[in-house]
C-alpha positions as CSV (number, residue, x, y, z in Angstrom):
1,M,-45.5,6.6,31.7
2,G,-42.2,8.1,32.7
3,K,-38.9,7.2,31.1
4,Y,-39.9,3.7,29.9
5,N,-43.0,2.8,27.8
6,L,-44.6,-0.3,29.5
7,T,-47.6,-0.4,27.2
8,A,-46.5,-3.7,25.6
9,L,-46.0,-5.4,29.0
10,R,-49.5,-4.4,30.2
11,V,-51.4,-5.4,27.1
12,R,-53.1,-8.3,29.0
13,Q,-54.3,-6.1,31.8
14,T,-55.6,-3.6,29.3
15,A,-57.6,-6.3,27.4
16,L,-59.2,-7.5,30.6
17,R,-60.2,-4.0,31.7
18,Q,-61.7,-3.3,28.3
19,A,-63.6,-6.5,28.4
20,G,-64.9,-5.7,31.9
21,S,-66.0,-2.2,30.9
22,D,-67.7,-3.6,27.7
23,K,-65.4,-1.7,25.4
24,I,-64.8,-5.0,23.5
25,D,-67.3,-7.7,22.9
26,A,-65.2,-10.7,24.0
27,V,-61.9,-11.4,25.6
28,P,-59.2,-12.1,23.0
29,R,-57.9,-15.7,22.8
30,W,-54.3,-14.7,23.4
31,V,-55.1,-13.4,27.0
32,D,-54.7,-16.8,28.6
33,V,-51.5,-17.5,26.6
34,I,-49.9,-14.3,27.8
35,G,-51.0,-15.1,31.3
36,D,-49.2,-18.5,31.2
37,I,-46.2,-17.2,29.3
38,P,-45.7,-13.5,30.2
39,P,-43.4,-11.3,28.3
40,A,-39.9,-10.5,29.7
41,Q,-39.9,-7.9,32.4
42,V,-36.4,-6.6,31.8
43,V,-36.6,-3.3,30.1
44,V,-33.0,-2.2,30.6
45,R,-30.7,-3.0,27.7
46,Q,-27.6,-5.0,28.5
47,Q,-24.3,-4.0,27.1
48,P,-22.8,-6.5,24.6
49,I,-20.1,-8.8,25.6
50,Q,-16.6,-7.5,25.0
51,H,-15.0,-10.2,22.8
52,E,-11.4,-11.1,23.5
53,Y,-9.1,-13.1,21.3
54,V,-6.4,-15.4,22.6
55,R,-3.1,-15.5,20.8
56,Q,-0.6,-18.3,21.4
57,R,3.1,-17.6,21.9
58,V,6.0,-19.9,22.7
59,R,8.6,-18.6,25.0
60,T,11.8,-20.1,26.3
61,V,11.6,-20.5,30.1
62,K,14.7,-21.9,31.9
63,G,16.0,-23.3,28.6
64,K,12.7,-25.1,27.8
65,P,10.0,-23.9,25.4
66,K,6.7,-23.1,27.1
67,I,3.3,-22.2,25.5
68,F,1.6,-19.0,26.7
69,H,-1.9,-17.9,25.9
70,E,-2.3,-14.2,26.0
71,R,-5.7,-12.6,26.2
72,I,-6.0,-9.3,24.5
73,N,-9.0,-7.0,25.0
74,Q,-10.0,-5.5,21.7
75,K,-11.7,-2.5,23.2
76,Q,-9.3,-0.1,24.8
77,T,-11.5,2.2,26.9
78,N,-10.5,5.7,28.1
79,P,-11.9,6.5,31.6
80,N,-12.0,10.2,30.8
81,K,-14.0,9.8,27.6
82,K,-17.8,9.4,27.6
83,P,-18.8,6.0,26.2
84,S,-20.7,6.0,22.9
85,R,-22.5,3.2,21.0
86,V,-22.4,1.0,24.1
87,F,-25.4,-1.0,23.0
88,Q,-24.2,-1.9,19.5
89,P,-22.6,-5.3,18.9
90,V,-18.8,-5.3,19.2
91,G,-16.9,-6.4,16.1
92,I,-15.1,-9.7,16.3
93,K,-11.5,-9.5,15.2
94,Y,-8.7,-12.0,14.9
95,E,-5.0,-11.8,14.8
96,E,-4.9,-12.7,11.1
97,D,-6.8,-9.5,10.3
98,Q,-3.8,-7.3,11.1
99,L,-1.3,-9.6,9.4
100,R,-3.5,-9.7,6.3
101,K,-3.8,-5.9,6.3
102,E,0.0,-5.5,6.5
103,F,0.8,-8.0,3.8
104,F,-1.7,-6.6,1.2
105,R,-0.6,-3.0,2.1
106,D,3.0,-4.0,1.1
107,H,1.9,-6.1,-1.9
108,P,-1.2,-4.4,-3.4
109,W,-0.9,-6.2,-6.8
110,E,-1.5,-9.5,-5.1
111,L,-5.2,-8.5,-4.9
112,A,-5.3,-8.3,-8.7
113,R,-4.5,-12.0,-9.1
114,P,-7.5,-14.4,-9.4
115,R,-8.4,-16.2,-6.2
116,I,-10.7,-19.1,-5.3
117,V,-12.6,-18.5,-2.1
118,L,-15.0,-21.4,-2.4
119,E,-14.7,-24.1,0.2
120,T,-16.2,-27.6,-0.2
121,T,-17.0,-28.4,3.4
122,G,-16.1,-25.3,5.3
123,K,-13.3,-27.1,7.1
124,D,-10.7,-27.1,4.4
125,F,-8.2,-25.5,6.9
126,E,-8.0,-28.8,8.7
127,K,-6.3,-30.4,5.7
128,Y,-3.5,-27.8,5.6
129,D,-0.2,-28.0,7.5
130,W,1.3,-24.5,7.7
131,S,4.7,-25.8,8.8
132,K,5.4,-25.2,5.1
133,I,4.0,-22.4,3.0
134,Q,3.0,-24.5,-0.1
135,Q,-0.1,-26.7,0.4
136,V,-1.6,-29.4,-1.8
137,G,-4.8,-28.2,-3.4
138,K,-4.3,-24.6,-2.5
139,K,-3.0,-21.9,-4.8
140,L,-0.1,-19.9,-3.5
141,G,-1.1,-16.4,-2.5
142,G,-1.2,-13.7,0.2
143,E,-3.3,-15.9,2.5
144,S,-0.6,-18.5,2.4
145,V,1.8,-15.9,3.8
146,V,-0.6,-14.8,6.5
147,Q,-1.2,-18.4,7.7
148,R,2.5,-19.3,7.5
149,Q,3.4,-16.2,9.6
150,L,0.7,-17.0,12.2
151,W,2.0,-20.6,12.4
152,L,5.5,-19.3,13.1
153,L,4.3,-17.0,15.8
154,N,2.3,-19.7,17.5
155,N,4.9,-22.5,17.3
156,V,8.4,-21.2,17.0
157,P,10.0,-20.2,20.4
158,N,10.8,-16.5,20.8
159,M,9.6,-15.7,17.3
160,T,8.8,-12.0,16.7
161,K,6.3,-10.6,14.4
162,T,8.9,-9.0,12.1
163,A,11.0,-12.1,11.9
164,A,8.0,-14.3,11.1
165,Y,6.9,-11.9,8.4
166,D,10.4,-11.9,6.8
167,T,10.6,-15.7,6.9
168,A,7.1,-16.1,5.3
169,R,7.8,-13.5,2.6
170,R,11.2,-15.1,1.7
171,E,9.5,-18.5,1.2
172,F,6.7,-16.8,-0.8
173,Y,9.1,-15.0,-3.1
174,Q,11.1,-18.1,-3.8
175,L,8.0,-20.1,-4.8
176,R,6.6,-17.3,-6.8
177,L,9.9,-17.0,-8.7
178,K,9.8,-20.7,-9.5
179,E,6.2,-20.4,-10.8
180,E,7.2,-17.5,-13.1
181,I,10.2,-19.4,-14.5
182,A,8.1,-22.5,-15.1
183,Q,5.5,-20.5,-17.0
184,R,8.1,-18.8,-19.1
185,V,9.8,-22.1,-20.0
186,A,6.4,-23.7,-20.9
187,A,5.6,-20.7,-23.2
188,E,9.0,-21.0,-24.9
189,E,8.5,-24.8,-25.4
190,A,5.1,-24.3,-26.8
191,E,6.4,-21.6,-29.3
192,A,9.2,-24.0,-30.3
193,Y,6.5,-26.6,-31.3
194,G,4.6,-24.1,-33.4
195,A,2.1,-22.6,-30.9
196,E,1.1,-19.0,-31.6
197,F,0.0,-16.7,-28.7
198,G,-1.9,-13.5,-29.0
199,P,-0.6,-10.2,-27.8
200,R,0.7,-10.1,-24.3
201,M,-1.0,-8.1,-21.5
202,L,1.8,-5.5,-21.7
203,E,1.2,-5.0,-25.4
204,V,-2.6,-4.8,-25.0
205,G,-2.1,-2.2,-22.2
206,R,0.2,-0.1,-24.4
207,K,-2.3,-0.2,-27.2
208,L,-5.1,0.9,-24.9
209,E,-2.9,3.6,-23.5
210,D,-2.0,4.9,-27.0
211,G,-5.7,5.1,-27.9
212,V,-6.5,7.0,-24.8
213,Y,-3.7,9.4,-25.5
214,E,-4.8,10.1,-29.1
215,N,-8.4,10.7,-27.8
216,W,-7.0,13.2,-25.3
217,K,-5.0,15.0,-27.9
218,T,-8.1,15.5,-30.1
219,W,-10.0,16.7,-27.1
220,A,-7.2,19.1,-26.1
221,R,-7.1,20.6,-29.6
222,A,-10.9,21.2,-29.5
223,Q,-10.6,22.8,-26.0
224,A,-7.7,25.0,-27.1
225,Q,-9.8,26.3,-30.1
226,V,-12.7,27.1,-27.8
227,L,-10.5,29.0,-25.5
228,D,-9.0,31.0,-28.4
229,Q,-12.4,31.9,-29.7
230,R,-13.5,33.1,-26.2
231,Q,-10.4,35.3,-25.8
232,A,-10.9,36.7,-29.3
233,A,-14.5,37.7,-28.6
234,F,-13.4,39.8,-25.6
235,V,-10.1,41.2,-26.9
236,G,-11.1,41.6,-30.6
237,A,-8.8,39.8,-33.0
238,P,-7.9,41.4,-36.4
239,E,-9.7,40.1,-39.4
240,I,-7.9,37.4,-41.2
241,A,-7.9,37.8,-45.0
242,L,-9.0,34.6,-46.6
243,P,-7.1,33.4,-49.6
244,R,-8.8,34.4,-52.9
245,E,-9.8,31.6,-55.2
246,D,-8.0,31.4,-58.5
247,K,-10.2,32.4,-61.3
248,D,-10.0,31.0,-64.8
249,D,-8.0,33.3,-67.1
250,T,-10.5,32.8,-69.9
251,A,-13.1,34.7,-67.9
252,S,-11.2,38.0,-68.7
253,I,-11.2,37.5,-72.4
254,P,-14.0,39.5,-74.0
255,V,-16.3,37.6,-76.3
256,T,-17.7,39.1,-79.5
257,D,-19.6,37.8,-82.4
258,D,-17.5,39.9,-84.9
259,P,-14.8,37.6,-86.4
260,D,-12.8,40.6,-87.5
261,V,-12.3,41.8,-84.0
262,E,-9.4,40.0,-82.2
263,A,-9.2,40.2,-78.5
264,D,-5.8,40.8,-77.0
265,V,-4.7,37.9,-75.1
């Protein structure tokens, strides 16, 4: 058959030959269907399409802002390198991916905050106006910084990536500080009216840490005793005299039935 296996393409011819040579009793019903709608004859795999993302930038040309659409090829091929995995689908990437990676690399604790990723219609982004970082119906978070930075890059003339990142972070820090102050004031007002709160997260964390430390000390003492016993078995430690138990003094007094005999005490 050579390099390619064409058995599947010639299944109709094989069935007709077998029916003509009486190897099968009757012609299968699908023979006419395959004759009317033959299978594809292309046996060479095509390479997947190289996806390109278009990013928008606003530049000042002759004193007037002008919108440019830059096409960036995601796959940078090296002509001196042998291609590999050429038939696998190419991953689709967006500009937000790199911005999101940089933000959460600088702010890892933002990933610990609870987030809502559920969308009602799948087009919630159409209701947001990222000319400002705070949106109605959306909780402030890292995604707000990413979208705000992308809006600055796409709409502000001569905006650089670093400047957009600094601007978005500054707005994010100001709003987050206001949220923390509002939460602190609300807690103080509630305590003033008699509310009682449980231990704070910091106190709970300290208690758990103390418990782990005490368990570690117990485990460390046990391990130290095991190591001392092993070393004593090889080296040979001197016998340790155990403390003698105090005996009752009355046990040394002789007992006699003769009343005339007095024992010296």
